[in-house]
BALUM-33246 format. One record per residue (C-alpha): residue in one letter; x, y, z. Coordinates in steps of 0.2 Angstrom, whole numbers, plus 5000, padded with zeros to 4 digits. Layout:
BEGIN
AXYZ/...
% end
This chain:
BEGIN
M545757365271/L546257195273/A544857075267/A544557165251/L546257155244/V545956945244/A545356955227/L546557075221/I548056965228/L547356795224/A547056845206/A548956875202/P549956785190/A551256695201/P553156765199/E554456645191/H555456655209/T554956655226/P555956765237/S556556685255/I555556735270/H556356855282/T556456825303/A555856975312/A557157125314/E557757215329/A556957365323/P556657495339/A554757535343/A555257705337/A555257645321/A554057515320/F552757605328/A551957795335/V551257755352/H549857855361/V549357855378/S547857925387/G546857875404/A547557785419/G546957605424/P547257435419/D548057435401/V547357405385/L548357425369/L547457475354/I548357425334/P547357485318/G547357395303/L548157415285/A548457565279/C547457655293/S547857795307/S547657775327/E546257885323/V545257745318/W545157715337/D544657895343/P542957865349/V543457695358/V544957805366/A543657925371/H542657785379/L543857675388/A545057815393/K543857845406/S544357675416/H545757615406/R547657655402/V547257665385/H548857635372/V548657675353/F549757645340/M550257725320/L551057565315/A552557605301/G552157635283/F550457685285/A549357865286/G551057965285/Q552157875296/P553857815290/R554057645283/L555357515291/P556957495281/A556357385265/D557357235269/A556157215287/P554757105288/M553557215294/V552157135303/A553257005312/T554557175315/V552957255323/R552557095331/E554357105342/A554257285345/L552357275353/A553357135364/R554857235369/Y553657385372/I552657295385/V554057225393/E555057415394/N553357495398/K553257345413/L551457335407/E550357215415/K549957085405/P548757205394/V547157175384/V547457195368/V546257265355/G546557265336/H545657275320/S546257185304/L548057175302/G548057235321/G546957085326/V548256975316/L549557075326/A548557045343/L548456845340/W550256825335/L551056935350/A549756815361/A550556655353/E552156705353/K552256815369/P550756725379/E551656765397/L551456975391/V549556975386/G547956985395/G546856945383/V546357005365/V545157075357/A545157035337/V544157165329/D543657075311/G545557005311/V545956825307/P547456695308/F547456665291/L546456785282/P546756665264/A545656495272/L544456625277/F543656615260/D544456465255/P544756325267/S545756235258/A547156375254/T548756355264/A550056485266/D551256375251/S549756375240/A549656585243/R551456605243/G551756655224/Q550056765221/A550656865237/E552256905228/A551656935213/M550357075224/R552057125232/A552957165218/Q551457255210/M551057335224/R552957425221/Q552757485206/L551057595209/T551157765210/Q550657845224/A548857925216/Q548757755207/Y548857645224/A547557815231/A546457775217/N546357565219/S546357615238/R544857695239/M544057575226/S544457435239/V543557555252/A542057575248/S541457395251/M542157395270/V540957535278/K539157585275/A539457775276/E540157875263/A540857995274/D541957855282/V542657805265/D543157965263/R544157965281/I544657815277/A545457835259/A546257995265/W547257875277/G547557735261/A548257905251/R549457945264/S550257765264/D551757695257/P551357565242/S552757475244/A552257465265/V550557385259/G551157275251/D552457205260/A551357195276/M549957065264/A551156955258/E551556925275/L550056895280/M549456805266/T551056675269/T550856665288/D549656545294/L549356575313/R548056445316/P549056315321/A550056445333/M548456475342/A548556335353/R549956435362/V548756585364/T548556565385/A547256735386/P545556735381/V545256785365/L543556885359/E543456875339/L542056995333/A541656945316/A540857085303/A539356995297/D538057135289/F538157055273/A537356895280/R535456905277/D534956765283/D535156635297/E535956495286/S537356635282/R537656685297/K537856525303/E539256495289/I540156635294/A540156595311/A540856435306/R542256495296/Y542956635309/E542556505321/S543656355311/Q545156495312/L545056495332/A544856315333/K546656285344/A546456435355/P545956365373/H544856495377/H543756595364/R542256665359/V541556695342/I540256865340/L539556935324/A539457105320/T537557065311/H537557265308/A539457305303/R540557265288/H542457265291/F542557445300/I541557375316/M542057525324/M541157645312/D539657535307/D539057505323/L540057585338/P538957535351/F539057375349/L540957355350/L540857465365/A539657335373/Q540657215369/L542357285374/D541557335391/G540957135394/F542857075388/L543657215401/A542457185413/E542656985413/K544557035416/R544457125431/
% end
């Protein structure tokens, strides 16, 4: 649900005061996420996106678990998971917990696959702890979302709107949030049945947790940090809305600019998929994952 909330955030009025930014809290992994492990072989981590259940990865888990040990995460505050304490920065805390999970479970440079917010987490983890990550596949998740739509955007220019959006989200009732969430989802996936599934996950998410995560993402520019990523990065960009070659070239250029500093990266357009690539074009996603993982062997 990440991309569809951009317009809402940028349209929100700026507050008079900007809260200070927190650093990552020392929250145990159990508080930051739940995790399910299946299969055997090289390790792959699957991270869902904003307000999504780990179920979004079910077809991918079924495929990858035949040859890999797959760790699929359910993030705090989303789809019925308890949220982190209100004073804990959601995204930064989950990133730190993911790093500890890799170390504590002695995973040998796993490939980290993330959708949307999960892709941001995968990229951030690879930048902050490059020694822990063997590869990143970002499924329509980028280092700095505002600049994908406005190349002149900065973390500072987005800060006021992001904090206003956070405040608005904290005032929503669960019913109001569920209704707004469904409207946002309608443009992110093609099939109505998939809209229903995603909206149901959103309806069980904590509005304040969603707002906190969005505010963090809108004010965290990871583009310079991409220079520290030593692992190969594959960016899969949703491009169903591009109807001609010129539009596709523009989309590719925007995603490429996001990852320009990453030493080893590729951007591939998912030309038949919207934001939820795993739902709109599963064969494409599986083929890209298989190819990327084969290169890691």
